[in-house]
Structure formats: structure tokens, C-alpha cells
C-alpha positions in Angstrom: -11.7 -5.5 -10.1 -10.5 -9.0 -10.2 -9.5 -9.9 -13.7 -8.1 -13.3 -13.0 -6.5 -15.7 -10.5 -3.1 -15.8 -11.7 -0.5 -14.3 -9.3 1.3 -11.3 -10.8 3.4 -10.9 -7.6 4.0 -13.5 -5.0 5.9 -12.4 -1.8 7.1 -15.1 0.7 8.7 -14.6 4.0 9.8 -11.0 3.6 12.0 -9.7 6.5 13.3 -6.2 6.6 15.3 -4.7 9.5 16.7 -1.2 10.5 19.8 -0.9 12.7 20.9 2.2 14.6 22.8 2.9 17.8 23.3 -0.7 18.5 19.4 -1.6 18.1 17.9 -3.6 15.4 14.2 -3.0 14.6 12.4 -5.7 12.5 10.0 -3.5 10.5 8.7 -6.4 8.3 8.9 -9.9 9.8 7.9 -12.9 7.6 5.3 -11.2 5.5 3.7 -13.2 2.6 1.0 -12.3 0.2 0.0 -12.3 -3.5 -1.4 -9.8 -6.0 -3.3 -11.1 -8.9 -3.5 -9.7 -12.3 -5.9 -6.6 -12.5 -6.5 -6.8 -8.8 -6.2 -4.3 -6.0 -4.7 -5.4 -2.7 -4.8 -2.9 0.1 -2.3 -3.1 2.9 -3.8 -1.4 6.0 -2.9 -0.8 9.6 -1.5 1.9 12.0 1.4 4.2 11.1 4.7 2.5 11.6 3.3 -1.1 11.3 5.5 -2.0 8.2 3.2 -1.3 5.2 5.5 1.3 3.4 8.7 -0.7 4.4 7.1 -3.7 2.6 6.4 -1.8 -0.5 9.9 -0.2 -0.6 11.5 -3.6 0.0 9.9 -4.9 -3.1 11.8 -2.6 -5.3 14.9 -2.6 -3.3 14.4 1.0 -2.3 15.2 0.5 1.5 18.1 2.7 2.3 21.2 0.7 3.3 22.4 1.5 5.9 20.3 1.5 8.1 18.0 -0.8 6.4 18.5 -4.3 5.2 16.3 -6.9 3.5 17.4 -10.1 5.4 15.1 -12.8 4.0 12.2 -13.6 1.7 11.5 -13.6 -2.0 9.3 -11.5 -4.2 8.6 -13.3 -7.5 7.3 -11.1 -10.4 7.6 -12.3 -14.0 9.5 -15.4 -12.9 12.1 -13.4 -11.2 12.9 -12.8 -7.5 13.0 -9.0 -7.3 14.9 -9.1 -4.0 17.8 -11.0 -5.6 18.2 -8.9 -8.8 21.5 -7.0 -9.3 21.2 -3.2 -9.1 21.2 -2.7 -12.9 18.4 -5.2 -13.3 16.1 -3.9 -10.6 16.5 -0.4 -12.1 15.0 -1.8 -15.2 12.0 -3.1 -13.4 11.3 0.3 -11.5 8.9 2.4 -13.4 8.8 0.2 -16.4 7.2 -2.9 -14.9 6.3 -1.8 -11.4 5.9 1.8 -10.7 5.3 3.6 -7.4 3.5 6.8 -6.4 4.9 8.1 -3.2 3.2 9.7 -0.2 4.3 13.3 -0.5 4.4 14.5 -4.0 6.2 17.8 -3.0 9.2 15.9 -1.6 9.2 13.6 -4.8 9.0 16.2 -7.4 12.0 18.3 -8.4 11.2 22.0 -7.5 13.5 23.4 -10.3 11.9 21.5 -13.3 8.6 22.0 -14.8 5.9 19.3 -14.7 6.1 18.5 -18.4 9.9 18.1 -18.2 9.7 15.7 -15.3 7.0 13.6 -16.9 9.0 13.7 -20.1 12.1 12.5 -18.4 10.1 9.5 -17.0 8.9 8.7 -20.6 12.5 8.9 -22.0 13.7 6.6 -19.2 11.5 3.8 -20.4 10.8 4.4 -24.1 13.0 5.0 -27.2 11.6 8.3 -28.3 12.8 11.7 -29.2 12.7 14.6 -26.7 10.0 16.2 -28.6 7.9 13.1 -28.7 8.5 12.5 -25.0 7.2 16.1 -24.2 4.1 15.5 -26.4 3.5 12.1 -24.5 3.9 14.0 -21.2 1.2 16.3 -22.1 -1.0 13.4 -23.2 -0.4 11.6 -19.9 -1.2 14.8 -17.9 -4.4 15.0 -19.8 -5.1 11.3 -19.1 -4.8 11.9 -15.4 -7.2 14.8 -15.6 -4.8 17.7 -15.0 -6.9 20.8 -16.0 -5.5 22.7 -19.0 -2.6 20.2 -19.3 -0.7 22.0 -22.0 -0.2 25.1 -20.0 0.3 23.2 -16.7 3.2 21.4 -18.3 5.2 24.7 -18.0 4.3 25.0 -14.3 6.6 24.3 -11.4 5.6 22.1 -8.5 5.0 24.9 -6.0 2.5 26.5 -8.6 0.1 23.5 -8.5 -2.2 22.4 -5.7 -1.6 19.2 -3.7 -4.2 17.3 -5.8 -2.6 18.4 -9.1 0.8 17.4 -7.9 -0.6 14.0 -7.0 -2.0 13.6 -10.6 1.4 14.6 -12.0 3.1 11.9 -9.9 0.5 9.4 -11.1 1.2 10.5 -14.8 4.9 9.9 -14.2 4.2 6.4 -12.8 2.2 5.6 -15.9 5.0 6.7 -18.3 6.5 3.2 -18.4 3.2 1.5 -18.8 3.6 -0.7 -15.6 1.8 -3.9 -14.9 1.7 -3.2 -11.2 1.3 0.3 -9.6 2.1 0.8 -5.9 0.3 3.8 -4.4 1.5 4.8 -0.9 -1.1 6.8 0.9 -2.2 8.5 -2.4 -4.9 10.6 -0.8 -3.0 11.9 2.3 -3.0 15.7 2.9 -5.7 16.5 0.2 -9.2 17.4 0.8 -12.2 15.1 0.6 -13.4 16.3 -2.7 -9.9 15.9 -4.3 -9.6 12.5 -2.6 -12.7 11.4 -4.3 -11.4 12.5 -7.6 -7.9 10.6 -7.1 -10.0 7.4 -6.1 -11.9 7.7 -9.3 -8.9 8.4 -11.3 -7.0 5.3 -9.9 -10.2 3.2 -10.6 -10.4 4.4 -14.2 -6.8 4.1 -15.1 -6.6 0.6 -13.5 -9.6 -0.5 -15.6 -8.3 1.1 -18.9 -4.8 -0.3 -18.5 -5.7 -3.6 -16.9 -2.9 -3.2 -14.3 -2.8 -4.4 -10.6 -2.7 -2.0 -7.8 -0.9 -2.4 -4.4 -2.6 0.3 -2.2 -0.8 1.3 1.0 -3.1 3.3 3.4 -4.7 3.8 6.8 -7.7 5.3 5.3 -10.5 2.8 5.4 -12.8 4.8 3.2 -10.3 4.6 0.4 -10.0 0.9 0.9 -13.8 0.4 0.8 -13.8 2.3 -2.5 -10.9 0.5 -4.2 -9.8 -2.7 -2.7 -10.6 -6.2 -3.9 -8.6 -7.9 -1.2 -7.0 -6.6 2.1 -4.0 -7.5 4.2 -4.2 -6.1 7.8 -0.8 -5.2 9.2 0.1 -5.3 12.8 3.6 -4.9 14.3 5.4 -5.8 11.1 3.3 -8.9 10.1 0.0 -9.5 8.3 -2.5 -10.7 10.9 -5.5 -11.2 8.5 -6.0 -11.3 4.7 -9.0 -12.0 2.6 -11.6 -10.4 0.3 -12.4 -6.8 1.2 -16.1 -7.3 1.4 -15.8 -10.2 3.7 -13.3 -8.5 6.0 -15.5 -5.4 6.2 -18.5 -7.4 6.9 -16.9 -10.0 9.3 -13.4 -9.2 10.5 -11.9 -12.3 12.2 -8.7 -11.1 14.0 -9.2 -9.2 17.2 -6.9 -6.5 16.0 -8.9 -6.0 12.8 -12.1 -5.9 15.0 -10.6 -3.2 17.2 -9.5 -1.3 14.2 -13.0 -1.1 12.6 -14.6 -0.4 16.0 -12.4 2.6 16.3 -13.8 4.3 13.3 -16.6 6.8 13.5 -19.9 5.1 12.8 -21.9 6.4 9.9 -25.1 8.3 11.0 -23.8 8.2 14.7 -21.5 11.1 15.1 -22.1 11.3 18.9 -21.3 7.7 19.5 -18.0 7.4 21.4 -15.1 5.9 19.5 -13.8 2.6 20.9 -10.0 2.9 21.1 -7.7 0.0 21.2 -6.1 -0.2 24.7 -2.3 -0.2 25.3 0.5 0.7 22.9 1.9 -0.9 19.9 4.7 -3.4 20.4 8.3 -2.4 20.3 9.9 -4.3 17.4 13.3 -4.8 18.9 14.8 -8.0 20.1 13.2 -11.4 19.9 9.4 -11.4 20.3 7.7 -14.4 21.9 4.0 -15.3 21.4 1.3 -13.2 19.9 2.2 -9.6 19.1 -1.2 -8.3 19.8 -1.4 -9.8 23.3 -1.6 -7.3 26.1 -4.1 -5.3 24.0 -6.4 -8.2 23.0 -9.7 -8.9 24.8 -9.3 -12.5 24.0 -6.0 -13.1 25.5 -5.3 -16.5 27.1 -2.0 -17.8 28.7 -1.1 -19.8 25.5 -0.9 -16.3 23.7 2.3 -15.6 25.6 4.1 -18.8 24.5 2.8 -19.8 21.1 3.5 -17.6 18.1 0.3 -17.6 15.8 0.9 -18.1 12.1 -1.3 -16.7 9.2 -3.4 -19.8 8.3 -6.6 -20.3 6.4 -9.6 -20.2 8.9 -12.4 -20.0 6.4 -12.7 -20.2 2.5 -10.4 -17.6 1.1 -9.7 -16.1 4.6 -6.5 -16.2 6.5 -5.9 -15.0 10.2 -3.1 -15.2 12.6 -4.8 -15.8 16.0 -5.0 -18.7 18.4 -8.6 -17.8 19.1 -10.1 -16.7 15.9 -13.6 -15.2 16.5 -16.2 -15.2 13.8 -18.6 -13.1 15.7 -19.8 -10.0 14.0 -19.5 -6.5 15.2 -22.8 -4.9 16.2 -23.1 -3.7 12.6 -20.9 -4.3 9.4 -17.8 -2.3 9.5 -18.5 -0.9 6.1 -21.0 1.3 7.5 -18.3 3.3 9.3 -16.6 4.4 6.0 -19.5 5.3 3.7 
């Protein structure tokens, strides 16, 4: 769903660090990307690569200490979100940009009913009475497809399934009618049938409300279903970015190629998986050269001295590699996630 070319959010040079016991880890290092109006951008990569830290940084939700946003800007509605005072960024959270967190059980208050928690979100962003807020809460729960929403509004988090709790979290996020929804691993820890329902729900709500979606995930099946564009993370940086269909059909960066090659192939359950050799880079201290060298089959001596930058290598395609390869995988990567 690409409803236009205007950038709704423009992130430039984002750098976020975490310090503990005398060590500093650069979790996000010089990340830049844009999200257009009504578009879905998926940030993908291995666990710990910086995806969630990037999303939390945008709303100044990084715990400090140990975290710190050291550089960059995130322009939304003409304002740099990273420079807003605490009172101003609180007005943005939920109202203009909402976030659905990875674990609903840890995000929901166990001693309040679902209806009360959604109603509180409504009251935080709209000038309505408590009675009207509760009515709106039930309406939102119905909109996200919660079965028997009126009765479920009186239930507590432990009385609902994981999929139902995720729907409640989405309803809370929609209470402020945001222009951008950030979904951090929205289908984790729920079964495949419920995953499909959540994916369909996000697609429908995005279409009806004409909002943008920033999707944080390592599930390439979810990416294939929802994303317009993809940003591939590795070791705190985006190493490839472009239209989803183009990246699935022809990944350019060696890490992206390895990521897709490690997925089970559709229709070939006995085919051995191709693991990426080596271990992820430790993000402490100064890092010289390419972060993927040592694991990369295309490594050359220059990779140890020259740090690749994310640059345009084809129309609407960006990659951070000194030796960008445009060779196809044996079959389009999309086959692996159907």
C-alpha cells in the first residue's frame, strides 16, 4: 500500500548507545530511512541487530541510563522528535505515533479490565466523558475483531488468549487515531492461524485509516504479506533498503542473500538450510571496515579498511557493500515464505 511519495517520517543519522560496567554498545549506528504516507516499511534482521532500539529511539523511549540517543534527527510533521522536550514528545506518543509492543502480557496492566485500559487510552487523547470513553473502547475492540467485545471489555488480561491480548493492544494504539503505527514483532508467540488474522487486521486497519506502518520483525512471512519497502538491519546499521518485491526477488547485499538462503524453501522441506557462518559482530569500541566481513563469501582485503556506506546501486535500491552482487539466488526468495 503506497498511497503517496511524501515522507511522513524522515530519519537521518540515528545513533543510540547503551553503557554498562565501563563498556559502551552502539546498538544503532548512523541509521537513515523514510516512511511515506500510507506506506508499510519493514525493518528486518537477526535478534539484537538494532531494530527495536531504533523504534524506541524515535519516541524517546530508550531507558536512560543505560541508553542514550547520541546523534541524528527524526523529522515528523516538521519537528525533530529526538529534540522535543519531555512534555511535547508525550503529546506525540499515542496521538500521532502509536506503538504496539512485542509482549502484550507485559504491556497490559493485570489488575485492570480490557475495557478500562482502552478507555484510559481514549481519555488520554480525546476530550470525552468516561462513559463516552468506555463506549468508544468497546467500539475499538469490535473494530479489531475481538469476539463478543462488550463482554470481553470486562475481562482481565490473563483471561484472554495471546491473540486476543494482541488485538487489545492494537485497539489501544488506535485510540489516538495516529498517523503512524509502529508494530514491534506483532505476531510473536501466537500460532499460525492467529498470525494470519493479525496480519489481515493490520492490513485492513491501515487501509481504512490511511496510516503508515513501521513493522519490526524477523518473520519474513509477515514481511511478504505486509511490507511495501524493506530495510535490512545488520549490526546496528541498515545494509540494504528498497521495495519489498525487488528485495525478495533479487537481494543485493551478501547478508540479505544469506538471510533469505537460510529460510526453509517452499515445497522442499528436506533441503538443508544454508546457515550464515560465523557470529554477529560485537558492537563495542571503534569498528573498522565492513561489519559483515568475516562472514561474507565476497570479502576482499579492502573490506577491512573501507567502511561501506548505504548508497543507491540501482533505481530505488540502496546497499552498503563494496562488492554489490546483483546475481539472483537459485530461485526468488519469496518462494521461501509462501
